[in-house]
N, C-alpha and C positions, 0 to 999 in steps of 0.2 A: 509768667507767660512763657519764658524760655523753657521752664520745666515741662509744661504741657506740650510744647513743640517738640522737645527732645523725646518725650514719652511717645508721642504720635509717630515720630520717625522710627523709634524702636519697633513699634507694632507693625509699621509698614515693612520694615526690613525683615521682621520675623515671618510675616505672611508671604512676602516675596520669595523668601528662601525655602518655604515649604515645598516639598517635592510634589510636583504635579503628576497626576496619573496619566499615562499614555492612553489614548482612546483604544477601546477594545476592538480588535479585528475579529468580527463575528464569523467570517467565512470559514466553514469546515471545522469549527470548534467541536471537540469530542468531550465525552464525560471525563476521560482521563486528563486531558489538557486543562479542562476547567478546574478539576480538583487540584492539579498542580499549581494553578494560579491562585486558588484560595489559600493553599498552604504556604506559598511564597509571599503572599500579601500583594500580588500584582493587581488583583481586583477582588471585589466581594460579590456575593450573590445579588445584593442590591444594585451594584454597578452593572452587573450582567443583565439583570431583568430590565433595568432602565434602557440599556443599549438596545436590547431586542425590541422593547416598546417603541423606541425612537425609530428603529428600522421599519417596523410595521407601519407606523404613521407616515413614514416617508415613501415607502414602496408599494404598500398593498393596494393603493388606488388603481394601479395598473393590473395587478394580478387578481385581486378580489378573493383572496383565500381565507381571510379571517372573518368570522361572523361576529365575534365579540372578544375583547381583551378582558382579562380578569381584573376587576377593580381592587382586589386584595393582593395582587401579585407582589407588589413592592413591600407590603406589610409582611407577607409570608417570608420574603427574602430577608428582611431585617431580622425576623425572629430566628431564622436559620443561621444568619451571621452571628447573632448573639450566642446561640447555642454552641457554635464552633469556637467562639472566643472563650467561652466558659469551660468547655470540655476538651478542646483540642482534638476532637474526633469528628470525622466526616462519615455520615451515613452512606450507604451504597450509591444513592442518587442525590446526595446532599446538594441543594441549590441548583439542580438541573431543571431548566425551563422546558416544559413539555407542551406540545400542541395536541389538543384533544378534539376528536371528531364530535360534531354537534348532535350526536344521537346517544351520548354517554352521560349519564346523570352526574352532575358536578354541583355541589352546594355553592350557592351564591351566584350562579350563572344559569341562564335559561338553557334547557335542553329542547331544541325545537325540531330536530330531524329535518330541518329545512322547510317546515310546514307552517301554514297559517294557524292550523288547529292547535299547535303547541307553541305558538310564538311567545306567549307569556307564561309558559310553564316553568316554574322554578322548583326543582326536586327538593324534598325534605332531607335527603341523605345522598351521600356519594355512592356511586356504583362500587361494587366490591374491588374492582381493579384500581379505581381512583384511590380508594382507601389504602390499598397496598402500595401504590406509588407514593402517596403522601407519607406513609410510614417509612418508606425508604429515603425520604427527604426531597422528593421531586416537587416542583412548583408548577401548577397549572397556570400557564401564562395567557392562554387564549383557547377559545373554541374555534373550530374550522368549518368552513362551508362544505356542503356535501350535496350529492344528488338527492332531491326531495324523497323522503321515506326510504332512501337507499335503493331506489328503483332502478337507476340506470348504471350499467357498467361503462357506458359510452362517454358520458360527460358529467360534470358536476354543476347542476343548475338547481336553485332552490327558490321558493317563494319569499323567503326571508332575506336573502342576500343577492340573488341573481346568479350570474355565470362566472365561474372561476376559469382563469386562463393559465396556460402552461408557461412557466417562467422562462423556458428555453426558446419558446417561439409563441408569442402572445396570440397569434391567429389560430392556435391549435388547442385541443382539449388536454386536460391533465388526466383524462379517464375518469371513471366513476367507481363507486360512489364516494370514496375517500379522497377525492381530488383536491379538496381544500387542504387536508393534512399533507398530501404529497407535494403540492405546490409550495406550501408554507415551509416545510422542512427543507425542500430542495433549495429555496431561496434564503435560507438561514434566518427565519423568523423565530425559531426556537431550536433547541439542541436536538430533541428527539420528538417523535410523534406517535399517536395512537390512531389506528384505523380499524374498521370492521370489514369482514370479508364473508359474504354469503356465496358468491361464485367467483369473484374476481377482485373485489374492491380494496384489498390491501395490495395485491400483486400487480394489478393493472396500473394504478396510479404510481406505484413504486417503479415499475418498468418505464412508464412514460416520463418520469421525473428523475431518472438516474439515481434511484434509491435502492436500499435493501429493504425487502418486505418479507416478514415471516407470517405465513399462514401455518399455524401449528396444528398438531393433532387435535381433532375435535374431541374435547374432553380434558384438555390440558389447562385451559384458562377459563375462568368463570365469565359468563355473559350476563350475570345479574345486573339489573339497573341500566340495561341498554335497550333502546327502542329496537324491536326485532324486525327483520324482513321475513325470513323463513328460519325459525329458531332451530329446526332440524339440521341446518347447514351453517348457521351463523358462527363465526369465530371473530375474536378481537385480538389484535396483536400489534407489534412494533413496526413502525415505518421510520427508518433512520438512514443516515448518510454512510454508516459503516456497519459491518457485521458485528464488530465488538460492541458498539453501542446497543444494537438490537439485542445482543446476547445479554448484556447487563440489564436491559429492561425485562427480558424474559425471566431472569432470575427473580426479579421483584414481583412479577404478576402470576407466575405459574402456581397451580396448586388447588387443592380441594376447597370447595365452597358449598356449604349445606344448602344454600338457596339455588344452586345449579347442580342438580343431581348427577348430570352426566360427568361432572368432574371427579366423581368417585373412582372412575377408571384410571385416573392419574396417580392414585395412591401407590407408593412403592416404586414408581417409575421415573421420579424426578431426582436427578443427581444433586449432590450438595451444592454445586455451582456449575452452571453451563459454561462458565468461562474457562474451565479446565479443557474444553474442546477447541480453544482458539490456538490452533497449531499451524504455523506457516508451512509445514511439510505435510499437511493433512491430505493432499492428493497423492502422495507417494504410495504406490502399490494399491491404490483404490481402483475399483472396477466400475466404470461409468457406462451405462447403457444409453444408446442414442435412440430416442423414440421418434423415428421419422414418420410414423403414422400421423403425428401432429406437425412436426417441423416441415413436412413436405405438402401440407394442405394449402395449396394456392399461396405460397409465400411471396413477399416482396424480395426481389433479388439482393438488395442491400442487406436486409435482415439475414437472409440465408448466408451471405458472405461473412457477416459477423459471427453467426452461429458456427459455421465451419472453422473459422479462425479460433473460436473459443475451444473447439474440440482439439485443435492443434496445440493451443496453449495449455490445456489440461494434460495432454500427453507429455508436453515438454516439462510440466511440473511433476511428472512421475506417475500419472494415471494410465491405466490400461483402458482404451476406448473400445467398447463392444458395439459394433455397428453392423447390422441393423437389428434392433430388438422388436419382435412382434408379440402381441398378446392375443392368443386364440379367442375368437368370439368377441373381440373388443367392440366392434360397431353395434352388435346386438346388446351387449351388456350395458353400454352407455345410454341406451334408450330408456325413456320413462322413469328417469331418476328424480325429476322435479316434482314437488307436491305443492299445490296452491294453498298454503296455510297462513297467508298474511293476515286475513281477517281474524282468525282465532288468536293468533299470536299477538297482533296489535291490540285487540280488545282486552286481552289479559293484562297487557302492559298498562293500558289506560285505566283500567279498574284497580290495578294494584298500586300504581304510582301517581297518576294524575288526579284521580278521585273526584271527578266533576260529573255531575249528572248531564251536563250539556256537551261533554266530550267523553263519551264512554263506549261508543260504537263506531264501526266503519261508516255507517250512514251519517253519523254526526260529522265525521271528517269530510265526507263528500258535500254535506250541506254547507259547511263553513267555507269550503272551496279552496282553490289554488290558482296561482298565476301561471302555472305550467300546463300546457296542453298535453305534454307527454305524461306528467304525473296524473292529470285528470283521466286520461285513457286507462292508465294502470289501476287507478282506484276503482273505476267503473268495472273493469275486468275482474278485479278481486272481489267485488260485491256480487258478481254473477256466477263466477266459476265455482264448481264443486269437484272434489276429488272422486274418481271412480272407486266404487266400493272394493274392487278387486286389486287396487294398487296399494301396496304397503307404504306407510309414511312414518316409519320409525327411525330411530337413531342408528348409526353405523355399527352398533354392538348387538342390535336385535333385529334389524330389518334384513331379511334374507336376501333381498334383491341387492341391497348395498353391499352386504358381506360377499356375495358371489362376485361382484365387480372387483372388490378389493382383492379377494383371494386369487382371482385370475391374474392380476398384476403382480402381487407378491409371490405367487408360485413361479412366475417367469423370472422374477428377480432372484428368488432362491435357487432356481435351477441353473442360472448363469452366474451365481455368486456375485450379484451386483450390489453395490453400495447405494446407488441412486440411478434414476432415469433422468435424462436431461432433454430439454426442448426450449425453443424461444417462448418467453412469456406471452408475447404477441408476435405473430408472423408479419404484421404490418405496423408502420409507424403511427403516431397519434394523428387522428383525423382533424380536419379543419373544423372550427367551431360552427361555422355557417353551413357545413355540410356533414355534420357528425353522423347523421343516420345513414346516408348512402355510403360514407367512407368507413363506417364501423365494420371492420373485418379483421380476422387474424387472431382473435382472442382465444388463446389456448387454456386460460386459467380455469374456465368454467367446466371443462370436460371431465376431469378426474377427481381432484382433491375434494371439492365440495361434497361429493357423493360418497366416496370411499372412506372419508374421514382422515386420510393420510396427510402428513405435513408436506408442504411445498413452499420453498423459499425462492425468491427472485433476487438477483444481484445485477448491477450494471454490466452490460456486455459491450458498450460502445455507442456510437452515434451514426445516424444516417443523414442524408441530405436534409437541409432545413434546420440543422443543429438539433435534431430530435433523438432522444435517447432510446435505447433498446435494452431489454432485460433477458437474462438467462435464468431458466427455472430448473430447480433440482427437486425431484419428487422422491420421498423416502418412505420407509416403513412406519407403521404406527408407533408413536412415542420414541422415534429414533432421531429426535431433534439434535442430539449430540453429534451424531454422524454428519448430519446436514450442516451443522456449524463448522465442523472440521473441513468439509469440502468447499463450502462457500467462502470461508475465511481464507483458505489457501488460494483459491481462484482470485479473490479480491486482491490479496497481497501480491500475487504474481502478475497482475495485469493493471491495476489502478486505473480503471476506466472512468470513475466518478470525477466530475468537474463541476464547478459552480456555474450557474447561469450568468450570462453577461449582464 
C-alpha cells in the first residue's frame, strides 16, 4: 500500500513540476512573431488555433464577423506541428491562421456569399488562392461574414449571418463587402485575412478597421473559385494588421493561373519575393503626388486634418510632396466605367461550381429569396439591366475606355516623376449601422483603381471622433506593387497608427 502511495506521490510531483505554458497573447501577433514562437517552443500551431477559436467563441457574439469556423482547423494545425517536428523547417506561412471571406471556395466549408441560394453549397475543390495558401502552410480558421453577393460597399449584412459591427465602435459599419474579414482581423480572430475588392471591398473595410489592405494590379492574383460580382473588376487580396504580413501573403498567392486568363499578364513581372521591398527608408527621395481632386471632395474636417498630417509625416520621412496634382479630363474619363455583368458572371459560377439545376440562373436566386431588402433590390436590378451596345466591357488590357483612363493618370505620374498618388481611402468616417445609407459618403476607392486596373494600397492614417479609424491610400502604376510596399511600409513604420480595438 505504501508503495502505491509513494508512486502516486511521484506522479503528482512530476505533473506539478511540468512547465505550464503561458496563455497566448493574441493581440497584434504577426507571422514573424508566431514563427519565432514555434521555433522557441513557446507555443504550437495547435495552441494558437485553439486560442483563436476561444477568442472567436468569446467575442464574436458582439461583432458578428465570423460565418463559420473550420471544423478541421485543429486537425490541420496538428499535422503542421508534426511536420515541423519531423523536418525542423517552417513553410512561408506555416501554421498561420487565416480568415477567408465567404465568397471564396474552401473545401469542407460552405461558400455562401452571404446568400440563401448558396447556404448549403460545399465546393468540391479549393479556390486557386486557397490552394496556394495551404501549400505555404496557412490554416483556414474561419470564413467571414460579408455583404450579400458582395453588393454593398457601405456595410456587411447577409441573409446567412446578419449584420457585422465595427469592433472599434459597435454602432458603426465595418464597410462592405469584406467587412467580416476586416472586423475579424482587426479584433485578432486570426492572424491575416482575405478579402475581395470589386470597387472598394478590400480597402474600405481595411480603412474602417485600421488595417492594411492591398488591392493589387488586376491580373496579378487569380480569381478562380470565387463568387464574382463584376469579374472585369474583381480582385482578391490580403487584409492584415501590418504591411509585412500583407506582403508575405502576397508572395504566396501572386502568379499565373490557367483558369484565370487575365493572370497571364503577370508573367515576368513578379519578383522572387516582395519582402525585399520592406524598407524602413522607403520614403526617402520618393515623390508623392497629392490628388486633391478626391481628397477635397466634401471631406470630413477630421479626416482632412489626418490627411494633411500624413503629408507632413511623409515629408519628414524623406519624401518630396508634390501638391496639387491634376489629371486632364479626369471627370470625363471616370464616367461610364461600370458594366452590369453580374448576371452573366454569376451564372457562369453557378454552372461551373454549384452544378445544380435548381440554382443555375439569376432567376433561381431571386426565386429562392433573401432576408435583405437591399440585396433584393440589387438582384432585381441585375435581372433587368442590360449594357448598352456601344459601351465596352473588356479588361484593362483591351478595353480602350479603361486604357485611356489609366494612361491619363500614368502620363501625369510620369511627367512629374511620381512614385504614387495619395488621397484618403474615405473622406468620411464609418457610418452608423442604423443610418448607413444616408451616411454613406466619402468613398474614394471606387473612382480609379477598379477601372484602370492599377494597384491601390490603404494603410492606417489615425483615428477621428468616436474611435473610428481612417486610411491613407497609395495608387501606383500597373504591376508596381514593390514600390507601393516600399512606400506604405515606410509610412507605417514611421507613424504606427494601428491599435487594437478596446
